[in-house]
N, C-alpha and C positions, 0 to 999 in steps of 0.2 A: 504494500500500500504506500502511496506517496501523496504528499500535499500538493495540490494544484495552485492554490492561492488563498490568501486570507485578507480580511478587512477588519477594522475595529470601529467601535462606537462607544462613546462615553456620554452619559446623560446625568442630569441632576434630578433625583427623585426623592421625595420625602426627606429633604434636607440632608441627603448624602449622595455621593457619586456612585453610579452603577455603570460598570463597563462590561462590554461583551465582545467576543471575537467570533466572527463568522469565518469558517474554514471549509474549503472544498477538497475532498479526497477522491482519489481514484484507486481502485483495487481490482485485482484479478477476479473474474467471475467465480462465485461460489453458490452452490444450490441453496444453502441455508440463508443466503442474503439476497436472493432473487426478488426484486421489487414486485414482480408479477405474481409471486406465490406467497410472500411473507410481508406483513405490514411492518416494514423495517423501521420507520420513524417511531412507531408505537412500542416495538418489542426489543430494540437494540440500542446500545450506547457504546461509545468508544472511550477507552481509558488509555491516554497516551501521555507519558512522562508525568504521571500523577494528576493530570487534569482530566475531568470528565467532560466529554463532548456529547451533547444531545443531538441526535440525528433529526433534522427537520425535513429532509427530502432525500429520496433515493431514485436513481434512474439507471436503466440498463443501457450500456453502450454497445451498439452492434448486436449481433446475434450471439449472446452469451460470451462476449469478449471481455467485458469489464463492467464494473458497477461504479457509478459516481455518487458520492454522498455529500450532502450539504449539512454542516454541523454548526452548532452554536454553543459557546462556553462562556462562563463568567470569568472575568479577569480580576485579580486582586482579592 
């Protein structure tokens, strides 16, 4: 799996800063992560370097070539 890109956002909510990072991942195709068969955003999360990434969207690339994941994580 590799990271395709990332963006960040910081907002002021309830008198405190809240930051989040949106990250796009691409991984080899796996049957247990097929977005056509499994509700990936509802049932899966990524744990990478101690940070939990909530999957917000999953798409199949090509015909079972790869899967692209959009994730969101809290920062700080």
